[in-house]
N, C-alpha and C positions, 0 to 999 in steps of 0.2 A: 482403576484407574488412573489415579495418581500416580503409581509408581511406573506405569503406562508410560503416560506425559512430561515426568523428570528423566525416564532412559532415555527416551527423543528428542529433548530439549539437549540433554549432554552429547548423544550421539549426532545432533545437528550441529552443533559447537564443534564438537570436532575436525567436522570438516569445515563450514564455514567459516571459523577465526581464524588458519592457518590460510586458506586461499584466499583469507579478507588481506593478513596481515606478509603475505608476500611481496617479495620487491615486487615481481612481472606481476602488473596487474591482469593479464591474458588470463592466469589462470582462475581470479575470479568471475573475469566476463564468465568461461566457459562453464562453473559449476551454477551461475548464477542462470546458464543459459539452459545447464538439466531442470531446473525451476522452473522456467519458466513455457519449456514442452512437458512439462508433466502439469502446469495448471490450463497448458493447452488442449489436452486430453484430455484432463476431469471436466472445461469449459462446453465440451463439446457432447460427453454423454450429459452433463445437465439441459443438453439444450435437444436432446434425442436422438443421436448420430449413434450407429453399432459401432463395436469392438474396431474394425476397420479403418472405418471412421475416422475416430477418433485419434488412432493410432494413430494416420496422415495430417490430424491435425496439430499436435503434436510434434509430425516431422515438419511440419509448414513453420513450424515456430523457431524451430534448427534455423532454417533455410532462411526467412525472414531475418533473422538475426544475425546471420551469419553473411548476408549481405553488405548488412547495415556496417557491420567493423569491415568487411572488404570496400566498400564504397570509401573509408574514411571518414565517415557522420560522424565516430566517435571523438575525436576534437578539434570538432567542429563546432562554432559557437550558432544557437540554429535556434535563437532568440524567437522566430516565427515559428517558430515549428509549436514552438512549445508555446506560446499564447494560443492559437490553434486548439489546441491538446487541450490547454486547463480551461479554455472556455468552453469547448467542447461537454468537461466532465460536468464544468458547473453547471452550464443551460440543461441539454441530456438526460443527468441527472437526477433533477430536480421537475424532470417533464416523465421521464419513466415511474418515480418515486409516487408521482401527485395520481399519473396513469391505476399504481398498485398492480398485486399481484399475479388476479386474473386477465390480465390487458396483455401482460409479457406474454404469452404463447401466441399472441395475435398476431403477434409482429414476424414478418416473411423469418424462417429459419436461417436463410442463406445471409439476411442482415445484422442479425444476433453472432453470428458466426463471425463475420467479416467483424463489427465492432470489438467485438470479445477478442480474438483475435492482434488483431491491430493495436488493442490497447495495453494485451501483451508483450509484446515485441516494442512498442514504446515505451514502457515500462521498463526494459531490462536497457533499449537504447540510456534512457535515465538512470538507472543505477550505475550502467557500464559509464559516464558521464562524469556522476557524480566519482567514486572512484578515482576517476583521471585526475580527477580535481585535489581530491587527496584525503585519504583515511578520514581523518580526524574531520571533515563535513562530511562523508557519508554516515558517520558513526552520527550526529548532531540530528542527520532527517531521519536517522534508524531507528534512536529513539525518544524522540518527538512523535512518532506514531505509537510505539512500544508505552511511555508514559500515559498518551492521551489512552487507551484502549483499560491497562493501569489504576488509574486516577477514574475513569466513568464506571467501572467495576466494582473500588470501593467505595465512591460517597454514592453512587449507586444503593449499594447494599446498608450501608449505612443511614442517609437520609431516608432511605425506606423503610426502613425500623422504625423512625419516628415523627415521621411524616407521611401526607396520601401522596405517594409516587403517581406523576405525572411519564404517562406512556407518550412517547417520544414516536412511536409506529407500531401498534396495536398491532395490525393485522399483518403485519411483515418480520417485525421482531418485538413481542410480546416481555422479552425483557428489559429494553435499554428504556431506558427513562430517561427527560430531562435531567432531574437531579445528577446524573450519570455526567451528561453531558456536559454542563457546568465544572464538573469535578475534574472532567478531563481537559478541559481547554483552562484548566486553574493549574492542573498540575504541568500541564505546559509551558505557562509562564513562566513558573520559577523555575522547570531545568532550563529553559531558557536563558533568566538571567545567571542561573547558580555559571552556567555551561560559557558563559561570556564573558563571566567575572574569572572563569579558569582559564581562556585562553589570554587575558593580560597577563594574568601572575606567570603564569609556565612563558610566557613567549613564546604561542606558538608557531608550527614553522607555518603552518596549513591553517589559517581560518574558519574557526563552524558556522556551520549556516545562520547563526543567531550571533556574531559578529559581523557576520556581512549585510546582517540586514540593521544591528546595531548603528550603524554607519552613517542609514539617516533616521536617527533618532530615538528615541525612547517609544514614541505614540504610536510609529511604524512599526515597530519591533515585536508590540505586543500586538496589533492589530490581525501583522502577520500568522501571530503562532496562533491567535483565538480561530485564523482562516484557515490554516493546515489544519487544526484539529478538526473544526467543525469538515472538511473535506475526507479527515481519515475517516473519521463515522457513517461520508457519505456512501464510504468506498463498500464498508462491511454493512448497510445497509443493501446498498443492490446487490451484493451477491446473496446477502439473504432472502432477497425475493425472489433470483431466482432460483435459489436451491427450496424455496415455499411451493415455487410455480411448479419444479419438479417431483413436488412428494419427498426430499427427501433432507434428513438431519446433517449428514456432510457430503463436502463436495466429492471424497473418496476415502478410502481408509487409509493411504498411501503415511501416512503419519500415523501410529498408533499412539492412540487418545488426546491428540490434537485433531484429527482429520483427515482430510489435506491439503496438499499447497495451496489451495486459493485462499481456503480457512486461514490461513495463517499470512496470508500477502494482500489482503484482497482490500484491507484498508491505505498499503502500499499505491496501490493501483492510478487512485491520482496523487497522491500525497506527492511522490516522487517525482512527476512529469512538473506538480506546483512545484517545486520547489526547486525545479530547474530555471521557470520560468521567473522564478522571481530573484534566482541566479545572473539568470540572463539580462534584467533590465535593470 
């Protein structure tokens, strides 16, 4: 399993890094669109659609992303859009998680599909806009989600061995604990402080997400980072809830050793739009 995870991760880096660093951002937009289409296919399967309908769902994601691109929305400031998307993520996720696993399948499938595909396409729009702002900005947001996940994993294991682990959501994701959440948040705050210092030391041409937040004061920077780390956990929990409702461990087997695309981008679904919301305002 470890060997598979490493090989898959290396192959993904060989595809994503050149696309990210390529001078023309359109290459990265297209690669990101492929991942969003795959996630759309997985979302349809998790919600009980057949093979043809699942493939069509992936195609709908591609068409929607192409329309957003053709309409010129990538280069536009969309503060109201990101405010609605961010607010919807905060409010609806709290409602869905409180209702629990059993309630998910009771919602109309058409509504579940609409919201899921819409969330995926808006995530593509957010990541495309972040790339357009600059590589340093996009990488800083992606790193936030990674550090929150890694910090949660190691702090959860370390503190769980010494103290009684407080389950975060036992019925949804038994492996997650409050100790892990606090550790992930601390890791993100440290990352923000170090990255902001690096921006200043290197005279970064494009400011990172943290430098932009820090322009409003240290307190705002820390609060925003803690909030972003918390919402990345929410994205992970939402996908875990959907998978548990479907009775599967992974969203698919597209990424050997890692599961599916949704398993890798679930935390980014709320984090990227919220990052664009904070950037817009």
